[in-house]
C-alpha positions in Angstrom: 130.1 115.7 88.4 130.5 118.8 90.6 129.2 122.1 89.1 131.2 125.4 89.6 129.6 127.9 91.9 129.7 130.6 89.2 127.9 129.2 86.2 128.4 132.2 84.0 130.3 131.5 80.8 129.7 127.7 81.0 127.9 125.8 78.3 124.3 125.3 79.0 124.6 121.5 79.2 127.2 121.8 82.0 124.9 124.1 83.8 122.3 121.3 83.7 125.0 118.8 84.8 124.9 116.8 81.5 128.2 115.3 80.4 129.7 116.6 77.1 129.3 113.2 75.4 125.6 113.0 76.3 125.0 116.6 75.1 126.9 116.0 71.8 125.0 112.8 71.2 121.7 114.5 72.0 122.5 117.2 69.5 123.3 114.6 66.8 119.9 112.8 67.7 118.1 116.0 67.3 119.7 116.9 64.0 118.6 113.5 62.6 115.1 113.9 63.9 114.8 117.3 62.3 116.1 116.0 59.0 113.1 113.6 59.1 110.5 116.0 60.3 108.8 115.6 56.8 107.8 112.2 57.7 104.7 111.0 59.6 104.9 111.7 63.3 105.8 108.7 65.5 102.8 109.2 67.8 100.5 108.1 65.0 102.3 104.8 64.3 102.1 101.6 66.4 105.0 100.9 68.8 105.7 97.5 67.1 106.6 99.3 63.9 109.3 101.3 65.7 110.6 98.3 67.5 111.1 96.5 64.2 112.7 99.7 62.7 115.0 99.8 65.6 116.1 96.3 65.0 116.7 97.1 61.3 119.0 100.0 62.5 120.9 97.6 64.6 121.5 95.3 61.7 122.6 98.4 59.6 125.0 99.2 62.4 126.5 95.8 62.2 126.9 96.1 58.4 128.4 99.6 58.7 130.9 98.4 61.5 132.0 95.4 59.4 132.1 96.9 55.9 131.8 100.7 55.9 133.9 101.9 58.8 133.6 103.6 62.2 132.1 106.8 60.9 129.1 105.2 59.2 128.7 102.9 62.3 128.6 106.0 64.6 125.8 107.4 62.4 123.8 104.2 62.8 124.2 104.7 66.7 122.3 107.9 66.4 119.5 106.2 64.4 119.3 103.4 67.0 119.0 105.9 69.8 116.4 107.8 68.0 114.3 104.7 67.6 114.9 103.8 71.3 113.7 107.3 72.2 110.5 106.9 70.1 109.8 103.5 71.7 110.5 104.9 75.2 108.1 107.8 74.4 105.4 105.5 73.4 105.9 103.2 76.4 105.6 106.2 78.7 102.4 107.2 76.9 101.0 103.8 77.4 102.0 103.8 81.1 100.3 107.2 81.6 97.2 106.1 79.8 97.0 102.9 82.1 97.5 105.1 85.1 94.8 107.5 84.0 92.4 104.6 83.4 93.1 103.1 86.8 92.5 106.6 88.3 89.3 106.9 86.6 88.3 103.4 87.7 89.1 104.1 91.3 87.3 107.4 91.2 84.0 106.3 89.6 80.8 106.1 91.5 79.9 102.7 92.8 77.5 100.9 90.4 78.5 102.9 87.4 78.8 100.9 84.2 82.3 100.9 82.6 82.8 100.7 78.9 85.7 98.6 77.7 87.2 99.8 74.5 89.5 98.1 71.9 92.9 97.1 73.3 94.7 98.2 70.2 96.6 101.4 70.8 94.8 104.4 69.3 91.6 102.6 68.2 89.2 103.7 70.8 86.3 101.6 69.6 83.7 101.3 72.4 82.7 98.0 73.8 79.1 98.2 72.6 80.4 98.3 68.9 80.9 95.1 67.0 84.5 93.9 66.9 86.6 96.8 65.6 88.4 94.6 63.1 91.9 94.7 64.6 93.5 91.3 64.6 94.8 91.9 68.1 91.5 93.4 69.4 90.4 91.6 72.6 86.8 92.7 72.2 84.5 89.9 71.5 82.3 90.3 68.5 78.6 90.8 69.3 
């Protein structure tokens, strides 16, 4: 997409080089997210829950497409995309946390003891604690 030299009078999404379809879809996604702002924030919930919710939305899309019509199916596309956004956001947070842990590990003084915490996202139980109780926790009980 080639942008015009004079950008005055053009919609903001065209100035940024975003296709009309992408901008319209993003607006629909944001509207649905705002409609659900009263719910618990996704950053406080495990990624596995959001992956399962996205799969449920995909099943709802199948039902809508088969029995309820294109308009309802199109609405489900927005729900699927929002859960995909949430899952991506959580994956990027995990990637950033791993990179930060690697950076700290690489920058620590030689001979420094390193505490290993619980592997369950958001737990933070230190390694000197007894097993934190999460079924997926990789910390051995002491």
